[in-house]
Steps between C-alpha positions, in 0.01 A plus 500: 500500500166436662376153596132404491344430847481152623181298479302525835583139603878563445486846655349354825805265539763779482679553822563863593842573640490781764777684663541482884328835545185412310224321693140421416227719627371367834166312507228711676207333671132609467349741753388311812138549626636599847804702579672597822768737399749678726571858390878473440537864382308822556613762244418866445381694197664501154683173536675453165583184321863588551432475876316169457783365288802719442672512167872548442811275438449301823146395418433492123752229415267257690178597316476155347525333845198592706617328813815700499358832397236470777782539759498874418125552547418819690870535596506880459235547767513189724781251483315269731209443269646194322571319821155564642333399178691166490406439864130530398542276196246242616225753533601771250503863597351845438648845433318815603568841337369850448428695189641440152653160584714368217571831320809528273625263245273224384736198550313183584777361713368740776195267499669167437765530775279563790245249364774232498559582874132431577325834449132445455332826579597864467268734688550870428324840469561506123708333237701611203321350206760283327636349819148410607460302168842332558381383844192352340697331227698306772206417721544761772163650615511883485263655757437864596367610832123570490567726799848658457507574877542116553860544372585654842350213691737240348857434597773259394444156659119529501331197335227554235249218478267463202245216454282393207742698291446337163126536501525855634711597207273329253208692639682826447465627857766645723724259695439514878809419708513461878796625696511500879115466525441788272386489138661674204355513153724499193337598167635375166278589198645211309351391168369136476806408291745652762316309769548181312872573452559561874291186597717297263821632652599722215470565129719199399291260708179647360619473142605139556159426646327675211703292250422173679126581548377774256132458592577556869696811416206635303236397752197291461306775315776562245753780476552666829742772394387814686459829311807730512455707809707761694728402771399608852625838618874457508789742514697513185869423491735790557722398209 
């Protein structure tokens, strides 16, 4: 037997009962205008989403508890990542990688878990397409080396500093970061909508802002939806 849905006023008063393993999604803050991010992990080529966040019986039972599932982030390649990320919680942190970063399965937890630990920027030679979009959806800025040789100049523990970041992204130009007195440029090729999502701190925040202020979401001149365009050159997933 089916029951009709409650009226909106009554539905808003219903208390949801959750099991102990089900937690709400963390609140993610907007992208700051200035970042000073330690590189807490430097990875190689073809890092898969299984290496970012492993699957299996130890991990997947916690998929509705982001704080718990985040404890397994990057465990297959660096068990010290979580501790270093938490130590940098006040500033946030960056991850550096090589080619085809995020290949493999498309699970979004591989973006949510490191973001919940303070990940703000991923700087790599190239991204797997779906993981790149998942990072954007959770407010992580995906950048690619304008000069791939800069990858060799960076090491774990270096601090990437970016200023006037929000306006730089709105202008569409590459993000210039300083590290040990040198400058490194990270390209992005984001659409205007993707930039707005990252600035807001993720897709949920952006949708909430759009609902609260539709005119601001559209822009002063009306509908700002960009034309459908191709993603930047990315490596496709291997599976």
